[in-house]
C-alpha positions as CSV (number, residue, x, y, z in Angstrom):
1,M,98.4,110.3,130.8
2,C,97.5,113.7,129.4
3,S,94.4,115.9,129.7
4,A,92.5,117.2,126.7
5,E,93.7,120.8,127.0
6,P,96.6,121.4,124.8
7,I,98.4,123.7,127.4
8,N,98.9,120.6,129.6
9,C,99.3,118.0,126.9
10,F,102.1,119.7,124.8
11,P,104.8,119.7,127.4
12,L,104.2,116.0,128.2
13,L,104.4,115.1,124.5
14,V,107.6,116.9,124.2
15,N,109.0,115.0,127.2
16,I,107.9,111.7,125.8
17,L,109.4,112.4,122.3
18,S,112.7,113.8,123.6
19,N,113.3,110.9,126.0
20,T,112.4,108.4,123.1
21,F,115.0,109.9,120.8
22,L,117.5,109.9,123.6
23,R,116.9,106.2,124.0
24,L,117.2,105.5,120.3
25,F,120.7,107.1,120.4
26,N,121.8,105.1,123.5
27,S,122.0,107.9,125.8
28,T,121.5,107.7,129.7
29,A,120.4,111.4,130.0
30,R,116.8,112.3,130.6
31,I,114.9,115.5,129.8
32,R,112.3,116.7,132.1
33,V,109.6,119.1,131.0
34,W,107.0,120.9,133.2
35,S,104.2,123.4,132.6
36,K,103.3,126.3,134.9
37,P,101.1,128.4,132.6
38,F,100.0,130.9,135.3
39,Y,102.0,133.0,137.9
40,T,101.5,131.7,141.3
41,T,102.2,133.7,144.4
42,R,103.0,131.9,147.6
43,S,102.2,134.7,150.2
44,P,98.7,135.8,151.0
45,E,99.9,139.4,151.4
46,V,100.8,139.6,147.8
47,K,97.5,138.2,146.8
48,S,95.5,140.6,148.9
49,D,97.6,143.5,147.4
50,I,96.8,142.6,143.9
51,F,93.1,142.1,144.9
52,F,92.9,145.7,146.3
53,I,94.8,147.4,143.5
54,C,92.4,145.7,141.0
55,L,89.3,146.6,143.0
56,S,90.3,150.4,143.4
57,Y,91.1,150.5,139.6
58,M,87.7,148.9,138.9
59,L,86.1,151.5,141.3
60,I,87.6,154.4,139.8
61,L,86.7,153.0,136.3
62,A,83.1,152.4,137.4
63,S,82.9,156.0,138.7
64,G,83.8,157.4,135.3
65,L,81.3,155.6,133.3
66,P,78.0,157.1,134.1
67,P,79.1,160.7,133.3
68,H,80.4,159.4,129.9
69,F,77.0,158.1,129.2
70,A,75.1,161.2,130.4
71,V,77.4,163.6,128.2
72,S,76.9,161.4,125.1
73,S,73.2,161.2,125.5
74,M,73.1,165.1,125.9
75,E,75.1,165.5,122.7
76,D,72.7,163.2,120.9
77,Y,69.9,165.5,122.1
78,K,71.6,168.5,120.9
79,V,72.1,167.0,117.5
80,K,68.7,165.4,117.2
């Protein structure tokens, strides 16, 4: 009825409890609860755009790391 992950189980528990309370008070209304914890995109163009933006950001970040380590090791060499 519910998986072991709390992110999936909590909405189901809220749904069961709320509908139980509605039945106790003789109501005909129902409450529906759903969980969509992650943003989903429908079009593949958006997914590819996000991928290329993240890839370019990682490449820029990776190109800046080696000079940073080289400068810090030279400063350590000067200080001894």
